[in-house]
Phi, psi and omega in degrees: 000135181280150178292322179279111185300318181296320178293321177298313179296324178297312179297319179296320178298316178296320180295331179280353177104006177289153173280174186301316181297316181295315180296322180298312181291318180296333180283350177104004176285156176295133179302137179167121183295332186300323183254358188299328183273352182299311182300330181294338182279346179291131180303324180292325178290318178298317178297316180295320179298316177299317179298314180295318181292321180290325177295321178294322179294322179294321179291329184274356182296128181245131178245157178299318180299320179295318179296314181296319178299317178295321179295319177297319179297315179295321177300312180301317180294320180295317179295317179299326180270006182056038175258082190284334175298306177298327179295316179296320178299319177300316179298319178299314180292324176298315179298317179294316182296323182270359177081022181284340182243152172252117184289314182235124178240118180250130179238143176227146180284128178274325180220153176273135180236133178288162179302318181294319178296319179297316177300317180296320180293318181288320184276335183065228181266009184266104181296327180294319178296319179298319180292320178298313179296321179297325178291333179278342184294135171243134185309325183275000184303322184261023176083010178245137179273000000 
C-alpha cells in the first residue's frame, strides 16, 4: 500500500480496469485531462499497479483439478437435492474435462468394400451368421441405391 492515499487509489482504479481519467477522478484528484496521466508515471504507482495486477492474476488462476473438484462438489449437492438434470450435466463436464469423451469422431473410408466382402468379413466362417446379416441388409444401407 502506498503512503500517498490518492496515488494508491489511482493505482487501484487502474487495476480495476478504469481508464486514466476515471482513475484520476476516482482517486480524488481534480478532474482534468491535462494532469490525469501524471500519477501513472511515478515509479511507486507503476510498482503498485504491477503488484495489484499480479495478485489478481494469481487469484484468477484456474486449474483442471480445481474445476473437477468444484464439479464433483456441485454434483454431490445436486444429487442430494434430487436435481438429476444438473447432476448429469456435472458428470458430462467432468468427463469432458478429464478427456473421458471424444466429442467429434471422424471416420473416412480407406477402401471401398462390396456388400458381399463386408458380409464375409463380419460373418467370418459362420454361414448362419452370414445369412442372418444378409437378411438384415437393405440395399441403401451402404449409401448405394
